[in-house]
Structures are given as structure tokens and as C-alpha cells.
C-alpha beads as a LAMMPS data file, in Angstrom:
LAMMPS data file: protein, C-alpha beads

357 atoms
356 bonds

1 atom types
1 bond types

-500.0 500.0 xlo xhi
-500.0 500.0 ylo yhi
-500.0 500.0 zlo zhi

Masses

1 110.0

Atoms # bond

1 1 1 -491.035 -310.717 162.170
2 1 1 -488.680 -312.509 164.611
3 1 1 -490.289 -315.907 163.961
4 1 1 -489.884 -315.341 160.239
5 1 1 -486.225 -314.395 160.678
6 1 1 -485.486 -317.355 162.955
7 1 1 -486.540 -319.900 160.359
8 1 1 -483.891 -318.802 157.876
9 1 1 -480.165 -319.475 157.635
10 1 1 -477.826 -316.602 156.911
11 1 1 -478.096 -316.171 153.141
12 1 1 -475.032 -314.421 151.713
13 1 1 -474.650 -313.062 148.219
14 1 1 -471.506 -314.686 146.820
15 1 1 -469.380 -311.861 145.444
16 1 1 -465.952 -313.361 146.143
17 1 1 -464.222 -316.664 146.709
18 1 1 -465.270 -318.480 149.850
19 1 1 -462.481 -318.701 152.467
20 1 1 -462.115 -322.405 151.723
21 1 1 -461.530 -321.692 148.016
22 1 1 -458.921 -318.992 148.532
23 1 1 -455.354 -319.901 147.514
24 1 1 -453.071 -321.048 150.294
25 1 1 -450.113 -318.934 151.382
26 1 1 -446.758 -320.299 150.330
27 1 1 -445.431 -321.274 153.759
28 1 1 -443.126 -323.937 155.131
29 1 1 -443.869 -325.580 158.466
30 1 1 -442.060 -327.723 160.962
31 1 1 -444.494 -330.107 162.649
32 1 1 -443.652 -332.619 165.330
33 1 1 -446.078 -335.503 165.730
34 1 1 -445.913 -338.692 167.711
35 1 1 -448.161 -341.601 168.713
36 1 1 -449.259 -341.878 172.323
37 1 1 -450.448 -345.313 173.393
38 1 1 -452.838 -344.176 176.106
39 1 1 -454.883 -346.759 177.999
40 1 1 -458.594 -346.292 178.591
41 1 1 -457.837 -345.790 182.286
42 1 1 -455.273 -343.192 181.219
43 1 1 -457.968 -341.254 179.347
44 1 1 -460.146 -341.367 182.465
45 1 1 -457.315 -339.991 184.613
46 1 1 -456.538 -337.223 182.099
47 1 1 -460.216 -336.286 181.959
48 1 1 -460.555 -336.171 185.746
49 1 1 -457.381 -334.065 185.998
50 1 1 -458.644 -331.490 183.464
51 1 1 -455.957 -332.420 180.936
52 1 1 -458.369 -332.952 178.025
53 1 1 -459.906 -329.834 176.492
54 1 1 -462.809 -329.774 174.020
55 1 1 -462.469 -326.766 171.676
56 1 1 -465.527 -324.579 171.212
57 1 1 -466.000 -325.463 167.546
58 1 1 -466.684 -329.092 168.477
59 1 1 -470.277 -330.200 168.691
60 1 1 -471.408 -331.705 171.982
61 1 1 -471.542 -335.372 172.879
62 1 1 -474.118 -336.809 170.476
63 1 1 -473.748 -340.596 170.593
64 1 1 -476.684 -342.579 171.931
65 1 1 -476.222 -345.362 174.470
66 1 1 -476.287 -348.135 171.882
67 1 1 -473.526 -346.605 169.787
68 1 1 -471.400 -345.899 172.857
69 1 1 -471.994 -349.470 174.041
70 1 1 -470.855 -350.840 170.678
71 1 1 -467.561 -349.018 171.137
72 1 1 -467.059 -350.580 174.584
73 1 1 -467.962 -353.974 173.103
74 1 1 -465.263 -353.493 170.438
75 1 1 -462.670 -353.052 173.186
76 1 1 -463.973 -356.087 175.089
77 1 1 -463.810 -358.169 171.902
78 1 1 -460.313 -356.954 171.076
79 1 1 -461.370 -355.266 167.841
80 1 1 -459.340 -352.318 166.472
81 1 1 -460.661 -348.768 167.005
82 1 1 -459.447 -345.697 165.044
83 1 1 -456.995 -343.445 166.898
84 1 1 -457.886 -340.080 168.384
85 1 1 -456.260 -336.845 167.214
86 1 1 -454.922 -334.446 169.862
87 1 1 -453.100 -331.123 169.671
88 1 1 -450.582 -330.107 172.347
89 1 1 -450.201 -326.300 172.561
90 1 1 -446.742 -325.094 173.542
91 1 1 -446.268 -324.700 177.300
92 1 1 -449.688 -326.234 177.970
93 1 1 -450.451 -329.069 180.375
94 1 1 -453.541 -330.166 178.455
95 1 1 -454.445 -331.703 175.107
96 1 1 -457.072 -330.315 172.735
97 1 1 -459.366 -333.064 171.448
98 1 1 -459.586 -332.464 167.714
99 1 1 -460.912 -335.816 166.551
100 1 1 -462.249 -338.546 168.814
101 1 1 -464.395 -336.676 171.327
102 1 1 -467.250 -339.186 171.065
103 1 1 -464.899 -342.151 171.626
104 1 1 -463.080 -340.531 174.546
105 1 1 -466.294 -339.385 176.238
106 1 1 -467.794 -342.879 175.835
107 1 1 -464.881 -344.745 177.435
108 1 1 -464.595 -342.154 180.226
109 1 1 -468.311 -342.232 181.015
110 1 1 -468.484 -346.032 180.984
111 1 1 -465.643 -346.281 183.487
112 1 1 -467.365 -343.617 185.626
113 1 1 -470.635 -345.539 185.337
114 1 1 -472.756 -342.671 183.993
115 1 1 -474.567 -341.889 180.764
116 1 1 -476.007 -338.418 181.082
117 1 1 -477.988 -338.586 184.309
118 1 1 -478.499 -342.366 184.099
119 1 1 -476.298 -345.366 184.819
120 1 1 -474.234 -346.484 181.846
121 1 1 -475.461 -350.024 181.166
122 1 1 -474.277 -351.669 177.978
123 1 1 -477.073 -351.845 175.432
124 1 1 -477.430 -353.796 172.192
125 1 1 -474.219 -355.790 172.683
126 1 1 -473.227 -359.446 173.107
127 1 1 -475.464 -361.171 175.729
128 1 1 -472.387 -361.717 177.909
129 1 1 -472.281 -357.975 178.612
130 1 1 -475.732 -356.658 177.757
131 1 1 -477.168 -354.617 180.652
132 1 1 -473.912 -354.562 182.585
133 1 1 -472.193 -351.523 184.049
134 1 1 -468.420 -351.247 184.383
135 1 1 -468.674 -352.451 187.991
136 1 1 -470.749 -355.453 186.879
137 1 1 -467.900 -356.758 184.719
138 1 1 -465.613 -359.388 186.133
139 1 1 -462.344 -358.266 187.676
140 1 1 -460.481 -359.740 184.705
141 1 1 -462.745 -357.888 182.211
142 1 1 -462.353 -354.581 184.047
143 1 1 -458.574 -354.969 184.093
144 1 1 -458.542 -355.870 180.407
145 1 1 -460.660 -352.833 179.543
146 1 1 -458.641 -350.407 181.693
147 1 1 -455.348 -351.533 180.141
148 1 1 -456.606 -351.529 176.538
149 1 1 -454.848 -348.908 174.427
150 1 1 -456.675 -346.296 172.345
151 1 1 -453.842 -344.726 170.401
152 1 1 -453.683 -340.933 170.116
153 1 1 -451.799 -339.020 167.436
154 1 1 -450.362 -335.930 169.111
155 1 1 -449.151 -332.971 167.052
156 1 1 -447.147 -329.872 167.945
157 1 1 -445.945 -327.035 165.748
158 1 1 -442.306 -326.119 166.265
159 1 1 -441.954 -323.424 163.571
160 1 1 -443.193 -320.782 162.963
161 1 1 -444.733 -319.736 166.266
162 1 1 -448.002 -318.439 164.828
163 1 1 -449.951 -321.732 164.668
164 1 1 -450.807 -321.235 160.985
165 1 1 -449.916 -324.837 160.205
166 1 1 -452.311 -326.018 162.901
167 1 1 -454.986 -323.945 161.201
168 1 1 -454.259 -325.737 157.908
169 1 1 -454.321 -329.161 159.579
170 1 1 -457.566 -328.549 161.446
171 1 1 -459.189 -327.171 158.326
172 1 1 -458.599 -330.470 156.529
173 1 1 -460.018 -332.681 159.245
174 1 1 -463.412 -334.217 158.795
175 1 1 -465.256 -334.218 162.097
176 1 1 -468.547 -336.094 161.989
177 1 1 -468.386 -336.031 158.192
178 1 1 -468.522 -332.212 158.067
179 1 1 -465.422 -330.281 157.095
180 1 1 -464.656 -327.463 159.505
181 1 1 -465.005 -324.015 157.980
182 1 1 -462.555 -321.153 158.512
183 1 1 -464.340 -319.512 161.431
184 1 1 -464.885 -322.805 163.279
185 1 1 -461.168 -323.533 163.007
186 1 1 -460.291 -319.960 163.984
187 1 1 -462.516 -320.271 167.057
188 1 1 -460.394 -323.206 168.176
189 1 1 -456.898 -322.154 167.209
190 1 1 -457.087 -318.516 168.313
191 1 1 -459.317 -318.844 171.389
192 1 1 -459.116 -315.530 173.251
193 1 1 -461.049 -312.785 175.026
194 1 1 -461.318 -311.066 171.640
195 1 1 -463.199 -313.950 170.017
196 1 1 -465.540 -313.990 173.015
197 1 1 -466.219 -310.307 172.311
198 1 1 -466.931 -311.189 168.668
199 1 1 -469.404 -313.784 169.893
200 1 1 -471.097 -311.281 172.218
201 1 1 -471.338 -308.576 169.515
202 1 1 -472.921 -311.148 167.211
203 1 1 -475.836 -311.381 169.674
204 1 1 -476.626 -307.661 169.484
205 1 1 -480.269 -307.156 168.484
206 1 1 -479.522 -304.353 166.030
207 1 1 -476.862 -306.473 164.341
208 1 1 -479.286 -309.391 164.068
209 1 1 -481.834 -307.068 162.426
210 1 1 -479.203 -305.789 159.993
211 1 1 -478.235 -309.267 158.784
212 1 1 -481.855 -310.437 158.878
213 1 1 -481.593 -313.591 161.009
214 1 1 -482.494 -313.627 164.703
215 1 1 -480.699 -316.850 165.679
216 1 1 -476.880 -317.123 165.427
217 1 1 -475.648 -319.215 162.509
218 1 1 -474.669 -322.781 163.432
219 1 1 -471.532 -322.597 161.276
220 1 1 -470.464 -319.166 162.640
221 1 1 -470.814 -317.299 159.326
222 1 1 -472.278 -314.305 161.139
223 1 1 -469.409 -314.223 163.642
224 1 1 -467.008 -314.179 160.702
225 1 1 -468.809 -311.096 159.370
226 1 1 -468.296 -309.371 162.739
227 1 1 -464.603 -310.327 162.644
228 1 1 -464.367 -309.045 159.068
229 1 1 -465.800 -305.661 160.044
230 1 1 -463.481 -305.313 163.041
231 1 1 -460.420 -306.352 160.995
232 1 1 -461.189 -303.799 158.288
233 1 1 -461.984 -301.105 160.863
234 1 1 -458.532 -301.578 162.343
235 1 1 -456.462 -302.045 159.215
236 1 1 -458.260 -301.575 155.898
237 1 1 -455.346 -299.500 154.535
238 1 1 -453.032 -302.527 154.870
239 1 1 -455.485 -305.097 153.558
240 1 1 -453.973 -307.784 151.339
241 1 1 -455.603 -310.819 149.826
242 1 1 -456.517 -313.508 150.834
243 1 1 -459.295 -312.349 153.157
244 1 1 -458.960 -315.534 155.204
245 1 1 -455.347 -314.716 156.046
246 1 1 -456.240 -311.106 156.835
247 1 1 -458.860 -312.263 159.346
248 1 1 -456.442 -314.794 160.831
249 1 1 -453.878 -312.034 161.349
250 1 1 -456.439 -310.003 163.293
251 1 1 -457.251 -312.967 165.534
252 1 1 -453.533 -313.588 166.148
253 1 1 -453.003 -309.896 166.966
254 1 1 -455.641 -309.971 169.686
255 1 1 -454.351 -313.255 171.067
256 1 1 -450.660 -312.325 171.241
257 1 1 -450.171 -308.653 170.346
258 1 1 -450.868 -306.805 173.610
259 1 1 -448.370 -306.070 176.356
260 1 1 -450.905 -306.168 179.172
261 1 1 -454.551 -306.850 179.957
262 1 1 -455.474 -303.169 180.385
263 1 1 -454.227 -302.329 176.905
264 1 1 -456.262 -305.196 175.459
265 1 1 -459.397 -304.240 177.401
266 1 1 -459.179 -300.620 176.251
267 1 1 -459.023 -301.696 172.619
268 1 1 -461.886 -304.155 173.019
269 1 1 -464.019 -301.492 174.721
270 1 1 -463.347 -299.106 171.849
271 1 1 -464.353 -301.727 169.285
272 1 1 -467.526 -302.649 171.148
273 1 1 -468.586 -299.021 171.510
274 1 1 -467.964 -298.235 167.823
275 1 1 -469.597 -301.408 166.523
276 1 1 -472.729 -301.155 168.662
277 1 1 -473.224 -297.452 167.887
278 1 1 -472.869 -298.074 164.151
279 1 1 -475.419 -300.895 164.254
280 1 1 -477.797 -298.697 166.238
281 1 1 -477.408 -295.826 163.757
282 1 1 -478.029 -298.122 160.788
283 1 1 -481.244 -299.516 162.259
284 1 1 -482.588 -296.198 163.572
285 1 1 -481.785 -294.152 160.465
286 1 1 -481.865 -296.630 157.575
287 1 1 -483.922 -299.593 158.815
288 1 1 -483.786 -303.397 158.952
289 1 1 -481.879 -305.450 156.353
290 1 1 -480.460 -302.469 154.426
291 1 1 -477.722 -304.542 152.783
292 1 1 -479.959 -307.172 151.170
293 1 1 -479.465 -305.445 147.840
294 1 1 -480.605 -308.338 145.639
295 1 1 -482.507 -310.378 148.204
296 1 1 -479.400 -311.825 149.855
297 1 1 -477.096 -310.141 152.355
298 1 1 -474.327 -308.331 150.491
299 1 1 -471.451 -308.445 152.967
300 1 1 -469.275 -306.109 150.863
301 1 1 -471.785 -303.263 151.135
302 1 1 -472.183 -304.194 154.796
303 1 1 -468.480 -303.967 155.620
304 1 1 -467.895 -300.729 153.664
305 1 1 -470.760 -298.848 155.309
306 1 1 -470.362 -300.223 158.834
307 1 1 -466.610 -299.630 158.957
308 1 1 -467.065 -296.105 157.582
309 1 1 -469.583 -295.400 160.354
310 1 1 -467.263 -296.859 162.972
311 1 1 -464.466 -294.562 161.806
312 1 1 -466.634 -291.427 161.707
313 1 1 -467.671 -289.562 164.843
314 1 1 -471.224 -289.025 163.579
315 1 1 -472.986 -288.784 160.226
316 1 1 -475.953 -286.526 159.541
317 1 1 -478.652 -287.387 156.984
318 1 1 -477.411 -290.969 156.927
319 1 1 -480.427 -292.431 155.128
320 1 1 -480.196 -289.971 152.228
321 1 1 -476.427 -290.408 151.929
322 1 1 -476.774 -294.194 152.064
323 1 1 -479.347 -294.201 149.270
324 1 1 -477.056 -292.050 147.119
325 1 1 -474.175 -294.436 147.803
326 1 1 -476.190 -297.537 146.919
327 1 1 -477.292 -295.830 143.717
328 1 1 -473.720 -295.181 142.565
329 1 1 -472.995 -297.516 139.623
330 1 1 -469.292 -297.904 140.426
331 1 1 -470.117 -298.820 144.042
332 1 1 -472.662 -301.353 142.772
333 1 1 -469.902 -302.974 140.674
334 1 1 -467.445 -302.935 143.577
335 1 1 -469.845 -304.793 145.886
336 1 1 -470.819 -307.333 143.212
337 1 1 -467.639 -308.800 141.698
338 1 1 -464.186 -309.810 142.995
339 1 1 -464.927 -307.986 146.234
340 1 1 -461.927 -309.372 148.140
341 1 1 -459.390 -308.043 145.593
342 1 1 -457.261 -305.293 147.129
343 1 1 -458.067 -302.658 144.509
344 1 1 -461.814 -303.371 144.518
345 1 1 -462.057 -303.421 148.302
346 1 1 -460.141 -300.190 148.823
347 1 1 -462.070 -298.451 146.039
348 1 1 -465.459 -299.284 147.582
349 1 1 -464.268 -298.000 150.959
350 1 1 -463.114 -294.771 149.365
351 1 1 -466.504 -294.419 147.640
352 1 1 -468.353 -295.084 150.900
353 1 1 -466.303 -292.434 152.720
354 1 1 -466.895 -289.916 149.928
355 1 1 -470.667 -290.304 150.107
356 1 1 -471.188 -290.805 153.825
357 1 1 -468.653 -288.678 155.681

Bonds

1 1 1 2
2 1 2 3
3 1 3 4
4 1 4 5
5 1 5 6
6 1 6 7
7 1 7 8
8 1 8 9
9 1 9 10
10 1 10 11
11 1 11 12
12 1 12 13
13 1 13 14
14 1 14 15
15 1 15 16
16 1 16 17
17 1 17 18
18 1 18 19
19 1 19 20
20 1 20 21
21 1 21 22
22 1 22 23
23 1 23 24
24 1 24 25
25 1 25 26
26 1 26 27
27 1 27 28
28 1 28 29
29 1 29 30
30 1 30 31
31 1 31 32
32 1 32 33
33 1 33 34
34 1 34 35
35 1 35 36
36 1 36 37
37 1 37 38
38 1 38 39
39 1 39 40
40 1 40 41
41 1 41 42
42 1 42 43
43 1 43 44
44 1 44 45
45 1 45 46
46 1 46 47
47 1 47 48
48 1 48 49
49 1 49 50
50 1 50 51
51 1 51 52
52 1 52 53
53 1 53 54
54 1 54 55
55 1 55 56
56 1 56 57
57 1 57 58
58 1 58 59
59 1 59 60
60 1 60 61
61 1 61 62
62 1 62 63
63 1 63 64
64 1 64 65
65 1 65 66
66 1 66 67
67 1 67 68
68 1 68 69
69 1 69 70
70 1 70 71
71 1 71 72
72 1 72 73
73 1 73 74
74 1 74 75
75 1 75 76
76 1 76 77
77 1 77 78
78 1 78 79
79 1 79 80
80 1 80 81
81 1 81 82
82 1 82 83
83 1 83 84
84 1 84 85
85 1 85 86
86 1 86 87
87 1 87 88
88 1 88 89
89 1 89 90
90 1 90 91
91 1 91 92
92 1 92 93
93 1 93 94
94 1 94 95
95 1 95 96
96 1 96 97
97 1 97 98
98 1 98 99
99 1 99 100
100 1 100 101
101 1 101 102
102 1 102 103
103 1 103 104
104 1 104 105
105 1 105 106
106 1 106 107
107 1 107 108
108 1 108 109
109 1 109 110
110 1 110 111
111 1 111 112
112 1 112 113
113 1 113 114
114 1 114 115
115 1 115 116
116 1 116 117
117 1 117 118
118 1 118 119
119 1 119 120
120 1 120 121
121 1 121 122
122 1 122 123
123 1 123 124
124 1 124 125
125 1 125 126
126 1 126 127
127 1 127 128
128 1 128 129
129 1 129 130
130 1 130 131
131 1 131 132
132 1 132 133
133 1 133 134
134 1 134 135
135 1 135 136
136 1 136 137
137 1 137 138
138 1 138 139
139 1 139 140
140 1 140 141
141 1 141 142
142 1 142 143
143 1 143 144
144 1 144 145
145 1 145 146
146 1 146 147
147 1 147 148
148 1 148 149
149 1 149 150
150 1 150 151
151 1 151 152
152 1 152 153
153 1 153 154
154 1 154 155
155 1 155 156
156 1 156 157
157 1 157 158
158 1 158 159
159 1 159 160
160 1 160 161
161 1 161 162
162 1 162 163
163 1 163 164
164 1 164 165
165 1 165 166
166 1 166 167
167 1 167 168
168 1 168 169
169 1 169 170
170 1 170 171
171 1 171 172
172 1 172 173
173 1 173 174
174 1 174 175
175 1 175 176
176 1 176 177
177 1 177 178
178 1 178 179
179 1 179 180
180 1 180 181
181 1 181 182
182 1 182 183
183 1 183 184
184 1 184 185
185 1 185 186
186 1 186 187
187 1 187 188
188 1 188 189
189 1 189 190
190 1 190 191
191 1 191 192
192 1 192 193
193 1 193 194
194 1 194 195
195 1 195 196
196 1 196 197
197 1 197 198
198 1 198 199
199 1 199 200
200 1 200 201
201 1 201 202
202 1 202 203
203 1 203 204
204 1 204 205
205 1 205 206
206 1 206 207
207 1 207 208
208 1 208 209
209 1 209 210
210 1 210 211
211 1 211 212
212 1 212 213
213 1 213 214
214 1 214 215
215 1 215 216
216 1 216 217
217 1 217 218
218 1 218 219
219 1 219 220
220 1 220 221
221 1 221 222
222 1 222 223
223 1 223 224
224 1 224 225
225 1 225 226
226 1 226 227
227 1 227 228
228 1 228 229
229 1 229 230
230 1 230 231
231 1 231 232
232 1 232 233
233 1 233 234
234 1 234 235
235 1 235 236
236 1 236 237
237 1 237 238
238 1 238 239
239 1 239 240
240 1 240 241
241 1 241 242
242 1 242 243
243 1 243 244
244 1 244 245
245 1 245 246
246 1 246 247
247 1 247 248
248 1 248 249
249 1 249 250
250 1 250 251
251 1 251 252
252 1 252 253
253 1 253 254
254 1 254 255
255 1 255 256
256 1 256 257
257 1 257 258
258 1 258 259
259 1 259 260
260 1 260 261
261 1 261 262
262 1 262 263
263 1 263 264
264 1 264 265
265 1 265 266
266 1 266 267
267 1 267 268
268 1 268 269
269 1 269 270
270 1 270 271
271 1 271 272
272 1 272 273
273 1 273 274
274 1 274 275
275 1 275 276
276 1 276 277
277 1 277 278
278 1 278 279
279 1 279 280
280 1 280 281
281 1 281 282
282 1 282 283
283 1 283 284
284 1 284 285
285 1 285 286
286 1 286 287
287 1 287 288
288 1 288 289
289 1 289 290
290 1 290 291
291 1 291 292
292 1 292 293
293 1 293 294
294 1 294 295
295 1 295 296
296 1 296 297
297 1 297 298
298 1 298 299
299 1 299 300
300 1 300 301
301 1 301 302
302 1 302 303
303 1 303 304
304 1 304 305
305 1 305 306
306 1 306 307
307 1 307 308
308 1 308 309
309 1 309 310
310 1 310 311
311 1 311 312
312 1 312 313
313 1 313 314
314 1 314 315
315 1 315 316
316 1 316 317
317 1 317 318
318 1 318 319
319 1 319 320
320 1 320 321
321 1 321 322
322 1 322 323
323 1 323 324
324 1 324 325
325 1 325 326
326 1 326 327
327 1 327 328
328 1 328 329
329 1 329 330
330 1 330 331
331 1 331 332
332 1 332 333
333 1 333 334
334 1 334 335
335 1 335 336
336 1 336 337
337 1 337 338
338 1 338 339
339 1 339 340
340 1 340 341
341 1 341 342
342 1 342 343
343 1 343 344
344 1 344 345
345 1 345 346
346 1 346 347
347 1 347 348
348 1 348 349
349 1 349 350
350 1 350 351
351 1 351 352
352 1 352 353
353 1 353 354
354 1 354 355
355 1 355 356
356 1 356 357
């Protein structure tokens, strides 16, 4: 069963607009950006001083030695290289690398003389430099390389203070040819203890059995479902479209909305307890993959039932009540079409509460 689950990606029934297709809020931003002509030695110093941060959504270092060597060769030849893209959070002493991780890591590692666990020897380049390490270069070549500039574009948001413009900017970046989705961007912009909890809850075995895939989704779609459930558990009565903005507001709340660490921890403990118990009850009383109503995971049925369980102390005869709920024709409509509309969402939650509680 687990091997069968592991081979599949998370397959969601599309009953509403994807987050990327949702209309944008009508907002006005004030963004400050400036070029920073940083030398290659400057990047090395920033890296060694912990001033360059790689956000979690970024993939790891994936260039092979030949490609990294070609970049170094470009600098030695005096050829232009595209700038990096860095974000400077307010009151921070570090930069977030948003675009250019592979370039920065390559120039840093070459100057340090390492490539993984091996020596960084140039490979597949002009015979003048092929097989050479940084230390093997002439003094003039080392100086030229260290003082070569790799321009960075640095951005800061000055208004409003909620980082929503940074979210919009990141969302439009192409990193490695793949556009970042909403949850990948959220993971970067709103990094917090709360999003670590979301990640941990996503690993729960019962939850994995509910959604029908044993291995976490590479694009974080399953984490977004956990965030969706938590957001609706906390505030379904005040839900307003778009769903993407509603989930962003929840992430911002947990990043900035608590007066002290104890208050935050108490809320996170409550959420974990409620979420894990609900998942356990679903598996023990209903069974695996109960929300794959038409073969694919229906996340609207999933959120309505799970949130209702989280809000109830306990529910007797859950399996029978669940089957009656799923058989209700109005509920079937409300989990099949326009499921992120305010009226449809609130109606399906009311129906779920009527049947289950």
C-alpha cells in the first residue's frame, strides 16, 4: 500500500481557481530597490559571515562542476553574467538569495577551493585554466577574479509593512525555469515557527493516509492543504475570497500577531492537538482516502469535515454521519463547483456541522 502511494503525486480535484489564477488584490506598494556592485570576494566574505540566507523554497545547489567552471571562465574572460536578486528584510543584517543561488555558490566555492567534498578544479574550460584551482591561478588572475563585480539587485518594501508586495514579486520570478507557486513563496516570505508546525503536521501518518500519498509533495501542495484547514479552523466565519489572501493572512498572523512566545506556543499546541486527533478519528472511524469522492482528492470535502471535527469535542457514529453527509445532494454541489466563493464555502461548513455534530 505504501509503495503504491509513494509513486503518485498529490492528485487534487479542481473545484475552484488555483491560487495563481485568483484575482490580485487592489493594493498600492512602495518598493525601494537599488543595485549593489558586489565583488566576488565580497560574496565570499558575506557567505562566511552568515549574511547570505537561502530561503527554504529554493532547491539545493544543483550545478555540476563543468557548468560551475563555465561561470568562472566567463569571469576570467570578462564576459557579462546576469545579476543576482536579493531581498533585504527590514532590520535584518542578511540578504535572502531569491535568484542567483547557483552563481553565488559557484563563485564562493571556487574561491574556497571546494566542490562538494572534492577540490574545485576548473573543468571543460579554456586550456589556460583547465584543471586549475583558485590557488593555481596566477596572482594577477586571482586579483582580477576577486575584484570582478557580480551585480546584485536589492529590494526592500517600505510600505505597507506586511510584505505583500514581496509576495507578489517573488511569485513572478522564474527560478530554474519553474514559476514559484503560492505555498513555496509563502514558505519564504512568512518563515516562522508556525510554518514549521505546518510542515511537521504534514508528515503525520494518518494525514498521509487521508490524502493518499505517503511522500510529501515536492511543490508543497499538501502543506497548503494543512494551512487551509488551520486557517478555516481559526476563522471560517470571517472568510473572504480570494483563498490565497486568506491563507496569507493566517501566515502573517502567526508571524507577527502574538505578544509573546508562550502565547504563540499555546495556540500552536492547541492546533496540533486538534488536527492530529481529527486525522486519527477519520482514519480509525472512516478509513483511508475518504475524500477521494471521484477518484481525486476533493479538498473542499476534506476541509469541511476536518475543520468540523477540530471544532467539536467528539463525534459519535462518525462513519454513519459522514456517509449521510457525502450523500447529501446540496453538499455534493458545494464541494464540486466554485468552492472558494464565500457563500458556497460557508454553506458547506454549515451542512457539515448539521450532519456531523
